[in-house]
C-alpha positions as a Markdown table, in Angstrom:
| # | Residue | x | y | z |
|---|---|---|---|---|
| 1 | Met | 33.9 | 56.0 | 54.0 |
| 2 | Pro | 33.0 | 59.7 | 53.8 |
| 3 | His | 29.5 | 60.8 | 55.2 |
| 4 | Trp | 28.2 | 62.2 | 51.9 |
| 5 | Leu | 28.7 | 59.0 | 50.0 |
| 6 | Asp | 25.5 | 57.3 | 49.2 |
| 7 | Thr | 26.5 | 53.7 | 49.5 |
| 8 | Arg | 23.4 | 52.5 | 47.7 |
| 9 | Glu | 24.8 | 54.2 | 44.7 |
| 10 | Tyr | 28.4 | 53.0 | 45.3 |
| 11 | Pro | 28.2 | 50.0 | 47.4 |
| 12 | Phe | 31.9 | 49.1 | 47.0 |
| 13 | Ala | 34.3 | 48.0 | 49.7 |
| 14 | Pro | 37.4 | 50.4 | 49.8 |
| 15 | His | 40.8 | 49.1 | 48.7 |
| 16 | Tyr | 44.0 | 51.2 | 49.1 |
| 17 | Leu | 47.4 | 50.9 | 47.3 |
| 18 | Glu | 50.5 | 52.8 | 49.0 |
| 19 | Ile | 52.2 | 55.3 | 46.5 |
| 20 | Gly | 55.2 | 56.4 | 48.5 |
| 21 | Pro | 53.6 | 58.4 | 51.5 |
| 22 | His | 50.2 | 58.4 | 49.9 |
| 23 | Arg | 47.1 | 56.1 | 49.5 |
| 24 | Met | 45.5 | 55.7 | 46.2 |
| 25 | His | 41.9 | 54.1 | 46.7 |
| 26 | Tyr | 40.6 | 51.6 | 44.2 |
| 27 | Val | 37.6 | 49.3 | 43.6 |
| 28 | Asp | 38.1 | 45.6 | 43.4 |
| 29 | Glu | 34.9 | 43.9 | 42.6 |
| 30 | Gly | 34.0 | 40.3 | 41.3 |
| 31 | Gln | 36.0 | 37.6 | 39.6 |
| 32 | Gly | 37.0 | 36.6 | 36.3 |
| 33 | Glu | 38.6 | 38.3 | 33.4 |
| 34 | Val | 39.9 | 41.8 | 34.3 |
| 35 | Leu | 38.0 | 45.1 | 33.3 |
| 36 | Leu | 40.1 | 48.1 | 34.3 |
| 37 | Phe | 38.4 | 51.3 | 34.2 |
| 38 | Val | 40.5 | 54.5 | 34.0 |
| 39 | His | 38.8 | 57.9 | 34.8 |
| 40 | Gly | 39.5 | 61.5 | 33.8 |
| 41 | Thr | 38.7 | 64.9 | 35.5 |
| 42 | Pro | 36.8 | 66.0 | 37.5 |
| 43 | Ser | 35.7 | 62.4 | 38.1 |
| 44 | Trp | 36.6 | 59.2 | 40.0 |
| 45 | Ser | 35.6 | 55.6 | 40.0 |
| 46 | Phe | 32.1 | 56.8 | 41.0 |
| 47 | Asp | 31.4 | 57.4 | 37.3 |
| 48 | Phe | 31.9 | 53.9 | 36.4 |
| 49 | Arg | 29.6 | 52.4 | 39.2 |
| 50 | His | 26.8 | 51.3 | 36.9 |
| 51 | Leu | 29.3 | 49.4 | 34.7 |
| 52 | Ile | 31.0 | 47.8 | 37.8 |
| 53 | Lys | 27.7 | 46.7 | 39.3 |
| 54 | Ala | 26.5 | 45.2 | 35.9 |
| 55 | Phe | 29.8 | 43.7 | 35.1 |
| 56 | Ser | 31.2 | 42.3 | 38.5 |
| 57 | Pro | 29.1 | 39.1 | 38.5 |
| 58 | Thr | 31.0 | 38.1 | 35.5 |
| 59 | His | 34.2 | 39.9 | 35.6 |
| 60 | Arg | 36.9 | 41.4 | 38.0 |
| 61 | Cys | 36.4 | 45.0 | 37.8 |
| 62 | Ile | 39.2 | 47.4 | 39.0 |
| 63 | Ala | 38.7 | 51.1 | 39.2 |
| 64 | Pro | 41.2 | 53.3 | 40.7 |
| 65 | Asp | 41.0 | 56.9 | 41.7 |
| 66 | His | 43.9 | 58.9 | 40.6 |
| 67 | Leu | 45.8 | 60.6 | 43.3 |
| 68 | Gly | 44.1 | 63.9 | 44.1 |
| 69 | Phe | 40.6 | 62.3 | 43.2 |
| 70 | Gly | 37.8 | 60.4 | 44.6 |
| 71 | Leu | 38.6 | 58.7 | 47.8 |
| 72 | Ser | 42.3 | 58.9 | 47.3 |
| 73 | Asp | 44.8 | 61.0 | 49.2 |
| 74 | Lys | 44.9 | 64.4 | 47.8 |
| 75 | Pro | 48.3 | 65.8 | 48.9 |
| 76 | Thr | 49.0 | 69.4 | 48.5 |
| 77 | Ser | 52.5 | 69.0 | 47.4 |
| 78 | Tyr | 52.5 | 66.3 | 44.6 |
| 79 | Pro | 53.6 | 65.9 | 40.9 |
| 80 | Tyr | 50.0 | 66.1 | 39.4 |
| 81 | Arg | 51.3 | 65.4 | 36.0 |
| 82 | Thr | 49.3 | 63.1 | 33.6 |
| 83 | Gln | 52.4 | 61.1 | 33.2 |
| 84 | Thr | 52.7 | 60.6 | 37.0 |
| 85 | His | 49.1 | 59.1 | 37.1 |
| 86 | Ala | 50.1 | 56.9 | 34.0 |
| 87 | Asp | 52.9 | 55.6 | 36.1 |
| 88 | Asn | 50.9 | 55.1 | 39.3 |
| 89 | Leu | 48.4 | 53.0 | 37.2 |
| 90 | Met | 51.2 | 50.8 | 36.0 |
| 91 | Val | 52.3 | 50.3 | 39.6 |
| 92 | Leu | 48.6 | 49.4 | 40.4 |
| 93 | Ile | 48.5 | 46.8 | 37.6 |
| 94 | Glu | 52.0 | 45.2 | 38.7 |
| 95 | Gln | 50.9 | 45.1 | 42.4 |
| 96 | Leu | 47.5 | 43.4 | 42.0 |
| 97 | Asn | 49.1 | 41.2 | 39.0 |
| 98 | Leu | 46.5 | 41.9 | 36.4 |
| 99 | Lys | 46.6 | 39.7 | 33.4 |
| 100 | Asn | 44.8 | 39.9 | 30.0 |
| 101 | Ile | 43.1 | 43.2 | 30.7 |
| 102 | Thr | 40.4 | 44.9 | 28.8 |
| 103 | Leu | 40.9 | 48.5 | 29.4 |
| 104 | Val | 37.8 | 50.9 | 29.7 |
| 105 | Val | 39.2 | 54.6 | 29.4 |
| 106 | His | 37.4 | 57.9 | 29.4 |
| 107 | Asp | 38.7 | 61.6 | 29.2 |
| 108 | Phe | 42.1 | 61.9 | 30.6 |
| 109 | Gly | 41.8 | 58.2 | 31.4 |
| 110 | Gly | 42.4 | 57.7 | 27.7 |
| 111 | Pro | 46.1 | 58.9 | 27.6 |
| 112 | Ile | 46.7 | 57.5 | 31.1 |
| 113 | Gly | 45.2 | 54.0 | 30.5 |
| 114 | Leu | 46.3 | 53.7 | 26.8 |
| 115 | Asn | 49.9 | 54.6 | 27.7 |
| 116 | Tyr | 49.9 | 51.4 | 29.6 |
| 117 | Ala | 48.5 | 49.4 | 26.6 |
| 118 | Leu | 51.5 | 51.0 | 24.5 |
| 119 | Arg | 53.9 | 49.9 | 27.0 |
| 120 | Gln | 52.6 | 46.5 | 27.6 |
| 121 | Pro | 50.4 | 45.6 | 24.6 |
| 122 | Asp | 50.7 | 41.7 | 25.2 |
| 123 | Asn | 48.8 | 42.2 | 28.5 |
| 124 | Val | 45.9 | 44.0 | 27.1 |
| 125 | Lys | 43.1 | 41.9 | 25.5 |
| 126 | Lys | 40.6 | 44.6 | 24.5 |
| 127 | Leu | 39.8 | 48.2 | 24.5 |
| 128 | Val | 36.7 | 50.3 | 25.3 |
| 129 | Ile | 37.1 | 53.9 | 24.7 |
| 130 | Leu | 34.8 | 56.5 | 25.7 |
| 131 | Asn | 35.2 | 60.4 | 24.8 |
| 132 | Thr | 38.8 | 60.8 | 25.0 |
| 133 | Trp | 42.0 | 61.5 | 22.8 |
| 134 | Leu | 45.6 | 60.3 | 22.3 |
| 135 | Trp | 47.3 | 62.9 | 20.2 |
| 136 | Ser | 48.2 | 66.6 | 20.2 |
| 137 | Ser | 45.4 | 69.1 | 19.8 |
| 138 | Glu | 48.0 | 71.9 | 18.7 |
| 139 | Gly | 46.6 | 73.7 | 15.8 |
| 140 | Glu | 42.8 | 72.6 | 16.4 |
| 141 | Pro | 40.6 | 75.7 | 16.3 |
| 142 | Glu | 38.8 | 74.8 | 19.7 |
| 143 | Phe | 42.0 | 74.1 | 21.4 |
| 144 | Glu | 43.7 | 77.4 | 20.1 |
| 145 | Gln | 40.6 | 79.1 | 21.4 |
| 146 | Ala | 40.9 | 77.1 | 24.9 |
| 147 | Lys | 44.6 | 78.2 | 25.3 |
| 148 | Lys | 43.4 | 81.8 | 26.1 |
| 149 | Met | 41.6 | 80.5 | 29.3 |
| 150 | Leu | 44.1 | 78.0 | 30.1 |
| 151 | Arg | 46.8 | 80.7 | 30.1 |
| 152 | Ser | 44.8 | 83.0 | 32.2 |
| 153 | Pro | 45.9 | 83.8 | 35.7 |
| 154 | Leu | 42.5 | 83.4 | 36.6 |
| 155 | Leu | 42.1 | 79.7 | 35.9 |
| 156 | Pro | 44.0 | 78.3 | 39.0 |
| 157 | Phe | 41.7 | 80.8 | 41.1 |
| 158 | Leu | 38.6 | 79.5 | 39.5 |
| 159 | Tyr | 39.5 | 75.7 | 39.9 |
| 160 | Lys | 41.1 | 75.9 | 43.3 |
| 161 | Tyr | 38.7 | 78.4 | 45.0 |
| 162 | Leu | 35.3 | 77.8 | 43.2 |
| 163 | Asn | 35.7 | 74.2 | 42.3 |
| 164 | Phe | 35.1 | 75.3 | 38.7 |
| 165 | Ser | 35.7 | 72.1 | 37.0 |
| 166 | Ala | 33.2 | 69.8 | 39.1 |
| 167 | Arg | 30.6 | 72.6 | 39.8 |
| 168 | Phe | 30.2 | 74.1 | 36.4 |
| 169 | Leu | 32.2 | 72.4 | 33.6 |
| 170 | Leu | 30.9 | 68.9 | 34.5 |
| 171 | Pro | 27.2 | 69.8 | 34.3 |
| 172 | Arg | 27.8 | 71.7 | 31.1 |
| 173 | Ser | 29.2 | 68.5 | 29.5 |
| 174 | Phe | 26.0 | 66.6 | 29.4 |
| 175 | Gly | 23.7 | 66.4 | 26.4 |
| 176 | Asp | 20.6 | 66.4 | 28.8 |
| 177 | Arg | 21.5 | 68.2 | 32.0 |
| 178 | Asn | 18.4 | 66.8 | 33.6 |
| 179 | Lys | 20.3 | 63.5 | 33.8 |
| 180 | Leu | 22.6 | 65.0 | 36.4 |
| 181 | Ser | 20.6 | 65.2 | 39.6 |
| 182 | Arg | 21.7 | 67.4 | 42.4 |
| 183 | His | 22.3 | 64.2 | 44.4 |
| 184 | Ile | 24.3 | 62.6 | 41.8 |
| 185 | His | 26.4 | 65.8 | 41.0 |
| 186 | Arg | 27.0 | 66.1 | 44.7 |
| 187 | His | 29.3 | 63.1 | 44.4 |
| 188 | Tyr | 31.4 | 64.9 | 42.0 |
| 189 | Thr | 31.8 | 67.9 | 43.9 |
| 190 | Arg | 32.4 | 66.9 | 47.4 |
| 191 | Pro | 35.6 | 64.8 | 46.9 |
| 192 | Phe | 37.0 | 68.3 | 46.2 |
| 193 | Asp | 35.4 | 70.0 | 49.3 |
| 194 | Lys | 38.0 | 72.6 | 50.0 |
| 195 | Pro | 40.7 | 74.4 | 47.9 |
| 196 | Ala | 43.6 | 72.3 | 49.2 |
| 197 | Ser | 41.8 | 69.3 | 47.8 |
| 198 | Arg | 41.7 | 70.6 | 44.2 |
| 199 | Met | 45.3 | 70.6 | 43.2 |
| 200 | Gly | 44.6 | 67.5 | 41.0 |
| 201 | Thr | 41.9 | 69.2 | 38.9 |
| 202 | Val | 44.2 | 72.3 | 38.5 |
| 203 | Ala | 47.1 | 70.2 | 37.3 |
| 204 | Phe | 44.9 | 68.3 | 34.6 |
| 205 | Ala | 43.9 | 71.6 | 33.3 |
| 206 | Arg | 47.7 | 72.6 | 33.2 |
| 207 | Ser | 48.4 | 69.4 | 31.4 |
| 208 | Leu | 46.3 | 70.3 | 28.5 |
| 209 | Leu | 49.1 | 73.3 | 28.0 |
| 210 | Lys | 52.2 | 71.1 | 29.0 |
| 211 | Asp | 51.7 | 67.8 | 27.8 |
| 212 | Gln | 50.5 | 68.1 | 24.2 |
| 213 | Ala | 54.0 | 66.7 | 23.1 |
| 214 | Trp | 53.6 | 63.7 | 25.4 |
| 215 | Phe | 50.2 | 63.0 | 23.9 |
| 216 | Glu | 51.3 | 63.2 | 20.5 |
| 217 | Ser | 54.2 | 60.8 | 21.5 |
| 218 | Leu | 51.6 | 58.3 | 22.6 |
| 219 | Trp | 49.8 | 58.7 | 19.2 |
| 220 | Met | 52.9 | 58.0 | 17.2 |
| 221 | Arg | 53.3 | 54.7 | 18.9 |
| 222 | Arg | 49.8 | 53.5 | 18.5 |
| 223 | Ala | 50.7 | 50.8 | 15.8 |
| 224 | Cys | 50.9 | 48.1 | 18.7 |
| 225 | Ile | 47.4 | 48.6 | 19.6 |
| 226 | Thr | 45.5 | 49.4 | 16.6 |
| 227 | Asp | 44.7 | 45.8 | 15.9 |
| 228 | Lys | 43.1 | 45.2 | 19.3 |
| 229 | Pro | 39.5 | 44.4 | 19.3 |
| 230 | Thr | 38.1 | 48.0 | 20.3 |
| 231 | Leu | 34.7 | 49.5 | 21.2 |
| 232 | Phe | 34.2 | 53.2 | 20.8 |
| 233 | Val | 31.1 | 54.5 | 22.7 |
| 234 | Trp | 30.8 | 58.1 | 21.9 |
| 235 | Gly | 28.4 | 60.9 | 23.4 |
| 236 | Met | 28.0 | 62.9 | 20.3 |
| 237 | Lys | 26.8 | 66.0 | 22.4 |
| 238 | Asp | 29.9 | 66.4 | 24.0 |
| 239 | Pro | 31.0 | 70.0 | 23.7 |
| 240 | Phe | 34.7 | 69.5 | 24.5 |
| 241 | Ile | 35.7 | 66.1 | 22.9 |
| 242 | Thr | 33.6 | 66.2 | 19.8 |
| 243 | Gly | 32.8 | 63.6 | 17.1 |
| 244 | Lys | 35.8 | 64.3 | 15.1 |
| 245 | Tyr | 37.9 | 62.9 | 17.8 |
| 246 | Leu | 35.9 | 59.6 | 17.4 |
| 247 | Asp | 36.6 | 59.7 | 13.6 |
| 248 | Lys | 40.3 | 60.0 | 13.8 |
| 249 | Phe | 40.4 | 57.1 | 16.3 |
| 250 | Ala | 38.1 | 55.0 | 14.1 |
| 251 | Asp | 40.2 | 55.7 | 11.1 |
| 252 | His | 43.4 | 54.1 | 12.7 |
| 253 | Phe | 41.8 | 51.1 | 14.6 |
| 254 | Phe | 41.2 | 48.1 | 12.4 |
| 255 | Tyr | 38.8 | 45.9 | 14.4 |
| 256 | Arg | 36.5 | 48.3 | 15.9 |
| 257 | Arg | 32.9 | 48.7 | 16.7 |
| 258 | Val | 31.7 | 52.4 | 16.7 |
| 259 | Val | 28.6 | 53.3 | 18.7 |
| 260 | Arg | 27.3 | 57.0 | 18.4 |
| 261 | Leu | 25.1 | 58.2 | 21.3 |
| 262 | Glu | 23.5 | 61.1 | 19.4 |
| 263 | Glu | 21.9 | 62.7 | 22.5 |
| 264 | Thr | 24.4 | 61.9 | 25.1 |
| 265 | Gly | 27.3 | 64.1 | 26.1 |
| 266 | His | 30.9 | 63.8 | 27.4 |
| 267 | Phe | 30.0 | 61.2 | 30.4 |
| 268 | Pro | 28.2 | 58.3 | 28.5 |
| 269 | Gln | 28.7 | 56.0 | 31.4 |
| 270 | Glu | 27.0 | 58.5 | 33.7 |
| 271 | Glu | 24.3 | 59.9 | 31.3 |
| 272 | Asn | 23.5 | 56.6 | 29.4 |
| 273 | Pro | 24.6 | 53.6 | 31.4 |
| 274 | Glu | 22.3 | 51.3 | 29.9 |
| 275 | Ala | 23.6 | 51.8 | 26.3 |
| 276 | Val | 27.0 | 51.6 | 27.4 |
| 277 | Ile | 26.3 | 48.4 | 29.3 |
| 278 | Arg | 24.6 | 46.8 | 26.5 |
| 279 | Glu | 27.2 | 47.6 | 23.9 |
| 280 | Met | 30.0 | 46.3 | 26.3 |
| 281 | Arg | 28.3 | 43.2 | 26.9 |
| 282 | Ala | 28.0 | 42.4 | 23.4 |
| 283 | Phe | 31.5 | 43.3 | 22.8 |
| 284 | Leu | 33.1 | 41.3 | 25.7 |
| 285 | Thr | 31.0 | 38.3 | 24.8 |
| 286 | Gln | 32.3 | 38.1 | 21.2 |
| 287 | Gly | 35.5 | 36.4 | 20.3 |
| 288 | Ser | 38.7 | 38.2 | 19.3 |
| 289 | His | 39.3 | 39.0 | 15.7 |
């Protein structure tokens, strides 16, 4: 394990899956029904650590790090597309023979994880959805504004050489920046300790330009999962994925519980884990519809 990792915060044994010549790291803690945690950017399984510690006494908690993130390999030459991460997640599920899964998804983990639910709905029992999306943002005023930066030739430089996503965007996404200590923030910046290790974050930024049609194709197939018992826990102070994304989800999912955390930002599981754990515990113990 890397020297910078605080194993009191993250006390999990490492596991690895071979994806071609590369190793994808994942957490596999506890026994019981499966909780599969799927992260976004610029994060990794670390941001689910509180939830894993809370639920591993009663559930089998699986939390992969996408290639290019966390403790997984970070090849400099790799097709870092959102669809590739989704394919890798399917390989992990098949290799570990995971059944009757409750998916817990956040940020880019939404389209990555929900892609699996759309392709294998009979193997997904419940959904827990945190500050994410599943459709094209084309035409949205915020996205149209963001396109200017996403298209800028400066963006790859900022991401690759200044670690812009982990160093600057992540703290800005918190409702209360005091909730992100320097020690914890270090666990989000250190996986990307040199420019060559930051290609995954660069690619997710580019995905916002390139993959909108794919996101919309997922949304068009939503009918096979909208009757799943679903818990939405949303940080309402998220400056990027705002409350209107939650409203769109809630309008289309039939058996839903919606929890709005008014003072919390983009990372509810990091900024307000107690509330997320409380709501998940109630949700997981209740019967299906």
